C-alpha positions as CSV (number, residue, x, y, z in Angstrom):
1,M,-27.4,-26.4,-16.4
2,H,-26.6,-22.7,-15.7
3,T,-27.6,-20.4,-18.3
4,I,-27.1,-17.1,-16.0
5,D,-26.2,-13.7,-18.0
6,L,-25.0,-10.8,-16.5
7,S,-23.6,-7.7,-17.1
8,L,-22.1,-5.0,-14.9
9,T,-20.3,-1.8,-15.1
10,E,-20.8,0.6,-12.6
11,E,-18.5,3.5,-11.2
12,I,-18.1,3.6,-7.4
13,T,-18.1,7.2,-6.1
14,K,-17.7,9.0,-2.8
15,V,-14.0,7.4,-2.2
16,E,-10.5,8.2,-2.2
17,G,-10.8,8.8,-6.3
18,A,-13.3,6.2,-8.2
19,A,-13.1,3.1,-9.1
20,I,-15.1,0.6,-11.3
21,L,-16.3,-3.1,-11.1
22,D,-16.6,-4.3,-14.6
23,V,-18.2,-8.1,-15.0
24,E,-19.6,-10.1,-17.8
25,V,-20.9,-13.4,-17.2
26,K,-22.6,-15.5,-20.4
27,D,-24.2,-19.0,-20.2
28,G,-23.1,-19.3,-16.4
29,K,-19.2,-18.7,-17.3
30,I,-17.3,-15.5,-16.6
31,E,-15.8,-13.9,-19.3
32,K,-14.2,-10.8,-17.6
33,C,-14.7,-9.7,-13.8
34,H,-12.4,-6.5,-14.0
35,F,-11.7,-4.2,-10.8
36,G,-10.4,-1.1,-11.8
37,I,-9.3,2.5,-9.7
38,T,-10.4,4.9,-12.5
39,E,-9.3,8.2,-10.8
40,Y,-6.1,7.5,-8.9
41,K,-3.3,9.4,-10.8
42,R,-3.5,12.7,-9.1
43,F,0.1,13.1,-10.3
44,Y,1.6,14.1,-6.6
45,T,5.3,12.7,-7.5
46,E,5.1,15.5,-10.5
47,A,3.6,18.2,-8.0
48,I,6.1,17.9,-5.7
49,K,9.2,18.3,-8.2
50,G,10.8,21.8,-7.6
51,K,9.5,21.9,-4.3
52,P,11.5,22.3,-1.0
53,W,12.0,19.2,0.9
54,R,10.2,20.8,4.6
55,G,6.9,21.1,2.5
56,V,6.7,18.2,1.0
57,P,5.7,15.8,3.8
58,S,2.5,18.4,4.4
59,L,1.9,18.3,0.4
60,L,2.1,14.5,0.3
61,A,-0.5,14.0,3.1
62,R,-3.0,15.9,1.2
63,I,-3.2,12.3,-0.8
64,C,-5.6,10.6,1.4
65,G,-8.1,12.4,3.8
66,T,-8.5,9.0,5.7
67,C,-4.9,8.2,6.9
68,S,-3.1,11.6,5.7
69,N,-0.8,11.0,9.1
70,A,0.7,7.7,7.6
71,H,1.5,9.4,4.5
72,L,3.2,12.5,6.4
73,L,5.1,10.3,8.6
74,C,6.4,8.1,5.6
75,S,7.2,11.2,3.8
76,I,8.9,12.6,6.8
77,E,11.1,9.3,6.9
78,A,11.8,9.5,3.1
79,C,13.0,13.0,3.8
80,E,15.2,12.3,7.0
81,H,17.1,9.7,4.9
82,A,18.0,11.6,2.2
83,L,19.3,14.7,4.5
84,G,20.9,12.1,6.9
85,I,18.9,13.1,9.9
86,T,18.5,10.5,12.7
87,P,15.5,11.2,14.6
88,T,15.9,11.5,18.5
89,P,14.2,8.6,20.4
90,Q,11.6,11.0,21.8
91,T,10.6,11.8,18.2
92,Q,10.4,7.8,17.4
93,L,8.0,7.4,20.4
94,L,6.0,10.3,19.6
95,K,6.1,8.9,15.9
96,K,4.5,5.7,17.3
97,L,1.9,7.7,19.3
98,T,0.9,9.2,15.9
99,M,0.4,6.0,14.4
100,Y,-1.4,4.6,17.1
101,G,-3.9,7.1,17.3
102,L,-4.6,7.1,13.6
103,N,-5.0,2.7,13.7
104,I,-7.1,3.0,16.7
105,R,-9.4,5.6,14.8
106,D,-9.4,4.3,11.3
107,H,-9.7,0.6,12.4
108,A,-12.9,1.5,14.3
109,L,-14.1,3.6,11.9
110,H,-14.1,0.7,9.4
111,L,-15.1,-2.2,11.4
112,Y,-18.0,-0.4,13.1
113,L,-19.3,1.8,10.3
114,F,-18.5,-0.6,7.4
115,A,-18.2,-4.3,8.4
116,L,-20.0,-4.8,11.3
117,P,-23.4,-3.7,9.5
118,D,-23.1,-6.7,7.2
119,M,-22.8,-9.1,10.3
120,W,-25.9,-8.0,11.7
121,G,-27.4,-7.8,8.3
122,K,-28.0,-4.3,8.7
123,D,-28.0,-1.6,5.8
124,S,-25.7,1.0,7.7
125,F,-24.4,1.8,11.2
126,L,-27.5,4.0,11.5
127,S,-29.8,1.1,11.6
128,F,-28.4,-0.3,15.0
129,D,-31.2,0.3,17.8
130,E,-29.9,2.1,20.7
131,N,-32.9,0.8,22.9
132,D,-31.6,-2.9,22.4
133,P,-29.0,-3.6,24.8
134,E,-26.8,-5.2,22.8
135,Q,-26.8,-2.8,19.8
136,H,-26.5,0.1,22.4
137,Q,-23.2,-1.2,23.8
138,I,-22.2,-1.3,20.1
139,L,-23.1,1.9,19.2
140,H,-21.0,2.9,22.3
141,D,-18.0,1.1,21.8
142,A,-17.6,2.4,18.3
143,F,-17.6,6.1,19.5
144,E,-15.2,5.4,22.6
145,I,-12.7,3.7,20.8
146,K,-12.9,6.3,17.9
147,G,-12.8,8.8,20.3
148,A,-10.0,8.0,22.2
149,G,-7.7,7.5,18.9
150,N,-8.9,11.1,17.9
151,F,-7.7,12.5,21.0
152,L,-4.3,10.5,21.1
153,S,-3.8,12.0,17.4
154,I,-4.2,15.5,18.6
155,A,-2.5,15.3,21.8
156,V,0.5,14.3,19.8
157,S,0.5,15.5,16.4
158,G,-1.9,18.6,16.9
159,R,-4.9,17.1,14.9
160,S,-6.3,13.8,13.9
161,V,-5.8,13.9,10.2
162,H,-3.3,15.9,8.2
163,A,-1.1,16.5,11.7
164,M,0.4,20.2,12.0
165,L,3.5,19.3,14.7
166,P,5.5,16.1,13.1
167,M,8.2,17.8,10.8
168,V,11.5,16.7,9.4
169,G,13.5,16.3,12.2
170,G,11.1,16.3,14.9
171,F,8.0,17.4,16.4
172,L,7.2,21.3,16.7
173,N,5.8,20.5,20.3
174,V,5.0,17.8,22.5
175,P,1.5,16.8,24.6
176,T,1.1,18.5,27.8
177,K,1.1,16.8,31.1
178,A,-3.0,17.4,30.9
179,Q,-3.2,16.2,27.7
180,V,-1.2,12.9,28.6
181,N,-3.3,11.9,31.2
182,E,-6.6,12.9,29.5
183,A,-5.3,10.4,26.9
184,I,-4.6,7.9,29.3
185,H,-8.1,8.2,30.6
186,K,-9.6,7.8,27.4
187,L,-7.3,4.7,26.4
188,E,-7.9,3.1,29.5
189,H,-11.7,3.1,28.8
190,A,-11.5,2.1,25.3
191,R,-9.8,-0.8,26.3
192,E,-12.8,-2.6,27.7
193,A,-14.4,-1.5,24.5
194,A,-11.7,-2.8,22.2
195,I,-11.8,-6.1,23.8
196,R,-15.5,-6.4,23.3
197,T,-14.3,-5.6,19.4
198,V,-11.8,-8.5,19.6
199,E,-14.9,-10.7,20.8
200,R,-17.5,-9.7,18.0
201,F,-15.3,-10.5,15.1
202,S,-14.1,-13.8,16.7
203,R,-17.7,-14.4,16.1
204,S,-17.8,-13.5,12.8
205,K,-19.5,-16.8,10.5
206,F,-18.1,-14.9,7.4
207,H,-15.5,-16.9,5.6
208,F,-13.8,-16.5,1.9
209,D,-10.3,-18.4,1.5
210,R,-8.5,-18.1,-1.3
211,K,-4.7,-19.2,-0.5
212,T,-2.6,-16.2,-1.1
213,H,0.3,-14.5,-0.1
214,F,1.0,-12.2,2.6
215,M,3.6,-9.3,3.1
216,A,4.1,-6.8,5.5
217,L,6.6,-4.2,7.5
218,V,7.4,-6.6,10.6
219,A,9.2,-5.8,13.7
220,N,9.4,-7.1,17.1
221,P,7.7,-5.4,19.6
222,F,5.0,-5.1,17.0
223,N,4.9,-1.3,15.5
224,F,4.2,0.6,12.5
225,L,7.3,2.3,11.7
226,D,9.8,-0.4,12.0
227,G,11.5,-3.8,10.9
228,E,12.0,-5.5,7.6
229,I,10.0,-6.6,5.0
230,L,8.7,-10.2,5.3
231,S,6.4,-12.4,3.0
232,D,4.9,-15.7,4.1
233,R,6.4,-17.7,1.1
234,T,10.0,-16.9,1.6
235,S,12.4,-16.6,4.6
236,E,13.9,-13.5,2.6
237,R,14.1,-10.6,4.7
238,V,14.0,-7.0,2.6
239,Q,15.4,-3.9,3.8
240,G,13.0,-1.0,3.6
241,K,15.4,0.9,0.9
242,D,15.7,-2.3,-1.4
243,F,11.6,-2.3,-1.8
244,R,11.7,-1.7,-5.4
245,S,13.9,-4.9,-6.0
246,H,11.2,-7.1,-4.4
247,L,8.0,-5.3,-6.0
248,E,7.1,-5.9,-9.5
249,H,5.5,-3.6,-11.5
250,V,2.6,-4.7,-13.2
251,V,0.1,-2.6,-15.8
252,V,-3.3,-3.1,-15.3
253,P,-4.8,-1.4,-18.3
254,Y,-8.0,-0.9,-17.0
255,S,-7.1,0.8,-13.9
256,Q,-5.4,4.3,-13.3
257,A,-3.6,2.3,-10.4
258,S,-0.7,0.1,-10.8
259,G,-0.5,-3.4,-9.7
260,Y,2.1,-5.5,-7.9
261,E,3.5,-8.7,-7.7
262,Y,6.2,-10.3,-5.4
263,K,8.1,-13.2,-7.2
264,G,5.7,-13.3,-9.8
265,E,2.7,-13.9,-7.6
266,T,0.0,-11.9,-6.0
267,Y,-0.3,-11.0,-2.5
268,M,-2.1,-9.4,0.4
269,V,-0.8,-6.3,2.7
270,G,-2.9,-5.0,5.9
271,A,-3.8,-6.1,9.3
272,L,-4.2,-9.7,8.2
273,A,-0.7,-9.9,6.8
274,R,0.8,-8.3,9.8
275,I,-0.7,-10.1,12.5
276,N,0.3,-13.3,10.2
277,L,3.7,-12.5,10.0
278,G,4.2,-10.9,13.3
279,K,2.1,-11.4,16.2
280,E,4.4,-12.5,18.5
281,G,5.5,-9.3,18.5
282,L,2.5,-8.3,19.9
283,H,2.0,-6.2,23.5
284,P,1.6,-8.9,26.4
285,N,-1.2,-7.4,27.6
286,T,-2.4,-7.7,24.2
287,K,-1.8,-11.2,23.7
288,K,-3.2,-12.1,27.1
289,D,-6.6,-10.6,26.7
290,A,-6.9,-11.8,23.0
291,A,-5.5,-15.1,23.3
292,V,-8.0,-17.0,21.9
293,A,-8.7,-14.8,18.8
294,L,-4.8,-15.1,18.1
295,L,-5.0,-18.9,17.7
296,R,-6.8,-18.0,14.2
297,F,-3.6,-16.9,12.9
298,P,-1.9,-17.1,10.7
299,S,-5.2,-17.4,8.8
300,T,-6.1,-17.3,4.9
301,N,-9.7,-16.3,5.6
302,I,-9.7,-12.7,3.9
303,F,-12.8,-11.8,6.6
304,D,-10.2,-12.3,9.3
305,N,-8.4,-8.8,8.4
306,N,-11.3,-7.7,10.1
307,L,-10.4,-9.2,13.2
308,A,-6.8,-8.9,12.6
309,Q,-7.6,-4.9,13.0
310,A,-9.6,-5.4,16.2
311,I,-6.5,-7.1,17.3
312,E,-4.4,-4.0,16.7
313,I,-6.6,-1.7,18.1
314,L,-6.0,-3.3,21.1
315,H,-2.2,-3.7,20.9
316,C,-2.4,0.4,19.7
317,I,-3.9,0.9,23.3
318,D,-1.7,-1.2,25.3
319,D,1.4,0.4,23.9
320,S,0.1,3.8,24.2
321,L,-0.7,3.3,27.7
322,D,3.0,2.0,28.6
323,I,4.9,5.1,26.2
324,L,2.7,7.6,27.9
325,K,2.7,6.2,31.8
326,N,6.6,6.2,31.3
327,T,8.0,9.0,29.3
328,T,8.2,12.7,30.1
329,F,7.9,14.7,27.0
330,T,10.1,17.9,26.7
331,K,10.1,20.1,23.6
332,E,13.3,19.7,21.5
333,P,15.0,21.4,18.4
334,L,14.3,20.0,15.2
335,V,17.3,17.7,14.1
336,Q,19.0,19.6,11.0
337,P,20.4,17.8,7.8
338,T,23.9,16.6,7.7
339,Q,23.7,16.4,4.2
340,K,22.1,18.8,1.3
341,S,21.2,16.2,-1.1
342,G,20.5,12.3,-1.5
343,T,17.7,10.1,-1.8
344,G,15.9,8.5,0.9
345,I,13.2,5.7,1.2
346,G,10.4,5.9,3.6
347,V,8.3,2.6,4.5
348,I,5.7,2.1,7.1
349,E,2.4,0.1,8.1
350,A,-0.5,2.2,6.9
351,P,-3.6,1.1,8.5
352,R,-4.3,-0.6,5.1
353,G,-1.2,-2.2,4.8
354,T,3.1,-1.2,3.6
355,L,3.2,2.1,2.1
356,Y,6.5,3.3,0.5
357,H,7.6,6.9,-0.3
358,K,10.9,7.6,-2.2
359,V,12.4,11.0,-2.7
360,T,15.7,12.5,-4.1
361,L,16.8,16.1,-3.3
362,G,19.2,18.0,-5.1
363,E,21.9,20.4,-3.9
364,D,19.6,23.2,-3.9
365,G,17.0,21.3,-1.3
366,L,14.6,20.8,-3.9
367,V,12.4,18.0,-4.9
368,Q,14.2,16.4,-8.3
369,S,12.1,12.9,-8.3
370,G,9.9,10.9,-6.2
371,E,7.9,7.7,-6.1
372,I,4.6,6.4,-3.7
373,I,3.3,2.9,-3.8
374,V,0.4,2.8,-1.4
375,P,-1.4,-0.3,0.0
376,T,-4.7,-0.2,-2.3
377,G,-2.6,-0.6,-5.4
378,Q,-0.7,-3.8,-3.9
379,N,-4.1,-5.3,-3.1
380,Q,-5.7,-4.4,-6.3
381,I,-5.0,-7.5,-8.0
382,N,-5.8,-9.6,-5.1
383,I,-9.4,-8.1,-4.7
384,E,-10.0,-8.8,-8.3
385,Q,-9.1,-12.6,-7.9
386,D,-11.1,-12.6,-5.0
387,M,-14.4,-11.1,-6.4
388,A,-13.9,-13.6,-9.4
389,R,-13.6,-16.7,-7.2
390,R,-16.6,-15.7,-5.1
391,L,-18.6,-14.9,-8.0
392,E,-17.8,-18.3,-9.6
393,E,-18.8,-20.0,-6.0
394,M,-22.0,-18.2,-6.2
395,L,-23.2,-19.0,-10.2
396,P,-24.6,-22.4,-9.6
397,N,-26.8,-21.3,-6.8
398,N,-29.0,-18.7,-9.4
399,P,-28.4,-16.0,-7.1
400,D,-30.4,-12.9,-7.1
401,K,-29.2,-9.6,-7.9
402,E,-29.2,-8.5,-3.9
403,T,-27.2,-11.4,-3.2
404,V,-24.4,-10.9,-5.9
405,Q,-24.7,-7.2,-4.7
406,L,-24.0,-8.1,-1.3
407,E,-21.3,-10.8,-1.2
408,L,-19.4,-8.6,-3.7
409,E,-19.6,-5.7,-1.2
410,K,-18.6,-8.1,1.6
411,I,-15.2,-9.2,-0.3
412,I,-14.1,-5.3,-0.8
413,R,-14.8,-4.2,2.7
414,A,-13.0,-7.2,4.0
415,Y,-9.8,-5.7,2.5
416,D,-11.0,-2.0,3.4
417,P,-9.3,-0.3,0.7
418,C,-9.6,3.4,0.1
419,M,-12.8,3.1,-1.6
420,S,-14.6,1.1,1.6
421,C,-15.5,4.8,2.9
422,A,-18.2,4.8,0.4
423,S,-21.4,3.8,2.0
424,H,-22.1,1.4,-0.6
425,F,-19.6,-0.1,-2.9
426,L,-21.8,-0.5,-5.7
427,T,-25.1,0.0,-6.8
428,L,-26.1,-3.2,-9.7
429,K,-27.0,-2.6,-13.1
430,L,-27.7,-5.6,-15.0
431,A,-28.5,-6.5,-18.5
432,G,-30.1,-9.7,-20.0
433,V,-30.3,-11.6,-16.6
434,Q,-31.7,-14.9,-15.9
435,L,-31.6,-14.7,-12.2
436,Q,-33.8,-16.2,-9.4
437,S,-35.9,-13.4,-7.9
438,A,-35.5,-12.5,-4.0
């Protein structure tokens, strides 16, 4: 008989906001397993009220220091829809490149700095040994991929975070020929590293399978800006403008973040959802060189979210190379509004999943109201349920403190939520514990 008593209440810092894990186990039974985001509401939707539409995207980009360019482009899209603006074909390509640069850099950051140390049994990325040939390659692949993504973002949008060039109606400038050539050079060199990344995460032995549902904005060809919202549980195709008709708001009383369900059930957004639902639209070169890895999908193994991110890095490189090699960029004037007021919806796939921005503008061009739904909020309930299930699986084995901590951290990092930027998800504080020693 298992008589484990475990009490854990710990706040997680060094994240985009703060989160808390609150667990109670008595006589080997889980009485509480809460995952709450405790510093989520920063009232951005209130802050934009009364602001002119031109400044709103830059303001909302400050929501996140990691994927600020995703918020920037999503807000731009919402404003453009509200103002009756149709971006030019070149602007759409520049937006795609901006998102590709973001995803290359952001996925590499998560995979190498936070997920891969778990696979190697290391405390951090800094523990890899450059004198070991394989670990040397890991270190250099990480920086080469991340560097290529950074440069692409800088060349196209002015910065790798908080980009300056994307605006409502277009881009203030376009990459020079020299920047295009340099981006091509860096991406071509990073491509081999991306293939090795896919192979590394294909070999992962981590497995956690709890049947859940997946939802994503899906397009063919695969990209992060266009398409329809699809779910694996229904043939329904939802247009971005109708997003509030399919997302059901759930109050999580111990969290500042709202949870969401679809048709009464939780779901997962992110790279795993995108590859599960849209892998056929990937770049032909990606499908060729990641063919073996793609056989794993559709997958319900949460750790395959890491592999899906690796595949997306390769796609972003391949499609970026096609665009850069086959496009001559010329500076264009910003497209001007065709109406003064309206309500607009922006829906894109941020690195961590589907991101929604809504804005309503008055005749004076000022914001009347807005709404933002982020990926981590949508994944929140799923994360909590996965952690409870994983803890339930572990309890019969009388796990020691370190094992409990590591396994819960791994589940969190598999989702790559915003708080994964912390070097450690949590520090355990246990009371009245009857656990085996390590």
